[in-house]
C-alpha positions as CSV (number, residue, x, y, z in Angstrom):
1,M,206.8,122.3,149.8
2,R,203.5,121.8,151.1
3,P,203.2,122.7,154.7
4,S,201.5,120.1,157.2
5,R,200.0,122.7,159.6
6,V,199.2,126.5,159.0
7,T,197.7,129.0,161.5
8,A,196.0,132.0,159.9
9,F,195.0,135.1,162.4
10,G,192.5,137.7,161.6
11,G,188.9,138.4,161.5
12,G,185.9,139.2,159.1
13,H,186.2,139.3,155.5
14,G,190.0,139.4,155.5
15,L,190.6,136.1,157.4
16,Y,187.6,134.7,155.1
17,S,190.1,135.6,152.3
18,S,193.4,134.2,153.5
19,L,191.6,130.9,154.7
20,T,189.9,130.6,151.0
21,A,193.3,131.2,149.5
22,L,195.3,128.9,151.7
23,R,193.0,125.8,151.7
24,P,194.4,124.2,148.3
25,H,198.1,124.4,149.8
26,V,197.7,123.3,153.2
27,G,197.4,119.9,155.0
28,D,196.0,121.0,158.5
29,L,194.6,124.6,158.6
30,T,193.6,126.4,161.8
31,A,192.2,129.9,162.3
32,V,192.6,132.1,165.1
33,V,190.0,134.8,165.3
34,V,189.7,138.2,167.0
35,V,186.5,138.3,169.2
36,S,186.0,141.9,169.7
37,D,183.2,142.7,167.2
38,D,180.4,144.6,169.0
39,G,178.2,145.5,165.9
40,G,175.1,144.1,164.2
41,S,174.0,140.5,165.4
42,S,177.3,139.6,167.1
43,G,177.1,142.8,169.2
44,R,173.8,142.0,170.2
45,L,174.1,138.5,171.3
46,R,177.5,139.5,173.1
47,D,175.5,142.1,175.1
48,E,172.4,139.9,175.8
49,L,174.1,136.4,176.5
50,H,177.4,137.6,177.8
51,V,179.4,135.5,175.2
52,P,182.3,136.3,172.5
53,P,180.7,137.6,169.5
54,P,180.3,134.7,167.3
55,G,180.2,136.5,163.7
56,D,183.9,136.4,162.7
57,L,183.9,132.8,164.1
58,R,181.0,131.7,161.7
59,M,182.8,133.5,158.8
60,A,185.9,131.4,159.4
61,L,184.0,128.1,160.0
62,S,182.2,129.1,156.6
63,A,185.4,129.5,154.9
64,L,186.2,125.9,155.7
65,C,183.3,124.2,154.8
66,E,183.5,120.7,153.1
67,E,183.5,121.3,149.4
68,T,180.5,119.5,148.7
69,E,176.9,120.0,148.2
70,W,176.4,119.4,152.1
71,G,179.2,121.8,152.9
72,H,178.0,124.3,150.9
73,L,174.3,123.9,151.9
74,W,175.2,124.4,155.5
75,R,177.6,127.3,154.8
76,D,174.8,129.4,153.1
77,I,172.3,128.4,155.8
78,L,175.1,129.6,158.4
79,Q,175.5,132.9,156.6
80,H,171.8,133.3,156.2
81,R,170.8,136.7,157.8
82,F,167.0,137.3,159.0
83,S,165.1,140.4,157.6
84,T,162.0,140.7,159.5
85,E,160.1,143.2,161.5
86,G,160.9,141.3,164.7
87,A,163.5,140.6,167.4
88,L,165.1,138.2,164.8
89,D,166.1,140.9,162.3
90,G,169.5,141.2,161.5
91,H,170.5,138.0,163.1
92,T,172.2,135.0,161.1
93,V,171.4,131.4,161.8
94,G,175.2,130.8,162.2
95,N,175.4,133.3,165.3
96,L,172.3,131.8,166.8
97,L,173.6,128.4,166.5
98,I,177.0,129.0,167.7
99,A,175.4,130.9,170.9
100,S,173.1,128.0,171.4
101,L,176.1,125.5,171.5
102,W,178.1,127.6,173.9
103,N,175.0,127.6,176.1
104,R,174.4,123.9,175.7
105,T,178.1,122.7,176.1
106,G,179.5,125.7,178.4
107,D,182.8,125.3,176.3
108,I,183.6,128.0,173.5
109,I,185.7,125.6,171.6
110,E,183.7,122.5,172.1
111,G,180.7,124.5,170.7
112,L,182.9,125.6,167.6
113,D,184.0,122.0,167.1
114,W,180.4,120.9,166.8
115,V,179.5,123.5,164.3
116,A,182.6,122.4,162.4
117,R,181.4,118.9,162.3
118,L,178.2,120.2,160.9
119,L,180.1,121.8,158.1
120,R,182.3,118.8,157.8
121,A,185.0,121.6,157.9
122,E,188.5,121.0,156.5
123,G,190.3,122.6,159.5
124,K,189.7,124.0,163.0
125,V,188.5,127.5,164.1
126,L,190.0,128.8,167.7
127,P,189.2,132.3,169.4
128,L,191.7,134.6,170.3
129,A,190.6,134.8,173.9
130,G,188.2,132.7,175.8
131,E,186.1,136.0,176.4
132,A,184.6,139.0,174.7
133,L,187.3,141.9,174.0
134,E,186.8,145.4,173.8
135,I,189.0,147.4,171.5
136,R,189.8,151.0,172.5
137,A,192.1,153.4,170.5
138,E,193.6,157.1,170.9
139,V,192.7,158.9,167.6
140,E,194.2,162.2,166.4
141,S,192.1,164.6,164.3
142,D,192.7,168.2,163.8
143,G,195.5,168.2,166.5
144,R,193.1,166.8,169.1
145,I,193.4,163.2,170.9
146,R,190.1,161.5,171.7
147,T,189.4,157.9,172.9
148,V,187.2,155.5,170.9
149,V,185.8,152.5,172.3
150,G,184.6,149.2,170.5
151,Q,185.6,147.7,167.3
152,V,183.0,149.5,165.1
153,A,184.0,152.8,166.4
154,V,187.7,152.1,166.0
155,A,187.2,150.7,162.3
156,T,185.3,153.6,161.4
157,A,187.2,156.2,163.6
158,V,188.1,159.6,161.5
159,G,191.7,160.7,162.0
160,R,194.9,158.9,162.9
161,I,195.0,156.0,165.3
162,E,198.0,156.5,167.5
163,R,197.7,153.8,170.0
164,V,195.3,150.6,170.6
165,W,194.7,148.6,173.5
166,L,192.4,145.8,174.9
167,D,190.0,145.4,177.8
168,P,190.7,143.2,179.5
169,P,194.1,143.5,178.8
170,Q,195.0,140.0,180.1
171,P,192.2,137.9,178.9
172,R,191.8,134.0,179.3
173,V,193.7,132.5,176.4
174,P,192.8,128.9,175.5
175,T,196.0,126.7,175.7
176,E,194.8,125.5,172.0
177,T,195.3,128.9,170.8
178,V,198.9,129.4,171.8
179,S,199.6,125.7,170.5
180,A,198.2,126.6,167.2
181,V,201.1,128.9,166.8
182,T,203.9,126.9,168.2
183,D,202.9,123.7,166.5
184,A,202.5,125.3,163.0
185,D,204.8,124.9,160.1
186,A,203.8,128.4,159.1
187,V,201.7,131.4,160.3
188,V,199.8,133.9,158.2
189,L,198.8,137.5,159.5
190,G,196.5,139.5,157.6
191,P,194.7,140.9,155.4
192,G,192.0,142.6,157.2
193,S,191.2,145.8,159.2
194,W,194.7,146.5,160.6
195,Y,193.8,148.0,163.9
196,S,190.8,145.9,164.8
197,S,191.5,142.6,163.4
198,V,195.4,142.3,162.8
199,L,197.1,144.1,165.7
200,P,195.0,142.8,168.4
201,H,196.7,139.5,168.1
202,F,199.7,141.1,169.4
203,L,198.1,142.9,172.4
204,I,197.6,139.8,174.3
205,E,201.1,138.7,176.0
206,P,200.9,134.7,175.5
207,V,199.9,135.1,171.8
208,A,202.1,137.9,171.3
209,D,205.2,135.9,172.8
210,A,204.5,132.7,170.8
211,L,204.3,135.1,167.4
212,V,207.5,136.7,168.1
213,Q,209.0,133.3,168.4
214,A,207.3,132.1,165.1
215,G,208.7,135.2,163.2
216,P,211.0,133.1,161.0
217,K,208.0,131.1,159.8
218,S,205.4,133.8,159.5
219,I,203.8,135.8,156.5
220,V,202.2,139.1,156.9
221,T,199.5,140.0,154.1
222,L,199.2,143.9,153.5
223,N,195.8,145.1,152.7
224,I,195.2,146.3,149.2
225,A,193.0,149.3,149.7
226,H,194.4,152.8,149.3
227,E,191.7,154.3,151.8
228,D,189.7,152.7,154.3
229,D,188.1,154.4,157.3
230,E,190.5,153.5,160.0
231,T,193.8,154.1,157.9
232,I,192.6,157.2,155.9
233,G,195.9,159.3,155.4
234,M,198.1,156.3,155.9
235,G,199.8,153.8,153.8
236,R,201.2,150.4,154.0
237,A,204.4,151.5,155.3
238,D,202.4,153.2,158.1
239,D,200.7,149.8,158.9
240,I,204.2,148.2,159.2
241,A,205.4,150.9,161.4
242,A,202.3,150.6,163.5
243,L,203.0,146.9,163.9
244,R,206.5,147.3,164.8
245,T,205.7,149.7,167.4
246,V,203.2,147.3,169.2
247,V,205.7,144.6,168.9
248,P,209.1,145.6,168.1
249,G,210.5,141.8,168.5
250,F,208.4,140.5,165.8
251,V,210.1,139.8,162.3
252,P,208.1,138.2,159.8
253,A,210.0,136.2,156.9
254,I,208.0,137.6,154.2
255,V,205.5,140.5,153.7
256,I,203.1,139.9,150.7
257,V,202.4,143.2,148.7
258,D,199.8,143.8,146.0
259,E,201.8,145.4,143.1
260,T,199.7,148.6,143.4
261,H,201.6,149.5,146.5
262,A,205.0,148.5,145.2
263,D,205.9,152.1,144.4
264,D,204.6,153.5,147.6
265,D,207.0,155.6,149.2
266,G,209.4,153.8,151.4
267,L,207.3,150.4,151.7
268,L,209.7,148.1,150.3
269,E,212.6,150.0,152.1
270,S,210.8,149.7,155.4
271,I,209.9,145.8,154.7
272,E,213.6,145.0,153.9
273,G,214.9,147.3,156.8
274,W,212.4,145.2,159.3
275,G,214.7,142.2,158.3
276,S,211.7,140.8,156.1
277,A,211.7,140.0,152.3
278,P,208.8,141.5,150.2
279,L,206.9,139.3,148.0
280,V,205.1,141.8,145.1
281,R,202.3,140.2,143.3
282,D,199.3,141.1,141.4
283,L,196.7,140.2,144.0
284,R,193.6,142.5,143.4
285,L,190.3,140.7,142.6
286,S,189.1,142.0,139.3
287,G,186.2,144.1,139.6
288,T,186.9,145.2,143.3
289,V,189.1,148.2,144.8
290,D,190.2,146.3,148.0
291,R,189.7,142.3,147.7
292,H,192.3,139.8,147.0
293,D,191.8,137.2,144.4
294,P,191.9,133.9,146.1
295,Q,193.8,132.1,143.3
296,A,196.4,134.9,143.1
297,L,196.7,135.0,146.9
298,G,197.0,131.4,147.2
299,A,199.9,131.4,144.6
300,A,201.5,133.9,146.7
301,Y,201.1,131.9,149.9
302,R,202.5,128.7,148.0
303,D,205.8,130.4,147.0
304,S,206.0,132.0,150.4
305,F,205.9,128.5,152.0
306,H,208.5,127.2,149.4
307,R,210.8,130.2,150.5
308,I,210.1,129.5,154.4
309,L,210.4,125.7,154.3
310,G,212.4,124.7,151.4
311,G,211.8,122.3,148.6
């Protein structure tokens, strides 16, 4: 069964992958994006203009562009990054455009909607919160605990992440963001940087409450990479344990696993013990070590929808 409305949560390249995979199988697609990036162009605009970082929002909008010459042209323009010896160096056109529209409209969602109209986007993009978020984490390394601050620092922290939290802890959440969960036929979380793009959605009370209620219609997509900076020494079973620790009441219907992790010690058992059903597929994009193949991932989502919705 093809779902009418699906909401995908995440940030950066992980959300871009899930949106690309979902588009052929969904009628009405919404992306909810973490607004905690503090690096590069996004971080500079965040600090200078006191706005949410626009980069991951831009990526999500680009993934939803109309599949025409017009849509592809404006997608590529939005993604264009300046390389100069001046102040524009490193900025992307899309980040500047989004920030300009926020300045003009005074409304985050209205500004994003104007960019979506330019792209003739086939879907909607919403921020997780109406203000910039700062991710903080306690990281254990060599028996010592230290606190790291900021998404870039958390994503590149050496050691084992023991705890994550947000500042502010109770940010403004658009009503549209919560409604995107409650009104959806299915909800998709991941792939992406686990502690900086996936878990933050569960650290904001109204969104976490809505996701807990949406558990029976939710799909969690685990990452493919065996090693990345923020999860060195950890496996996919550890990712599930971290999520269950943050929000014990959330139980997704399905957890999508790449076949290279199917034999990971305790992974499938931990999924089934969670009350979820594992869906194991060959999802790796040829020639990469950590990227999902959009067609293979899309097929996994399609089959997951059949299980959740019937038909």
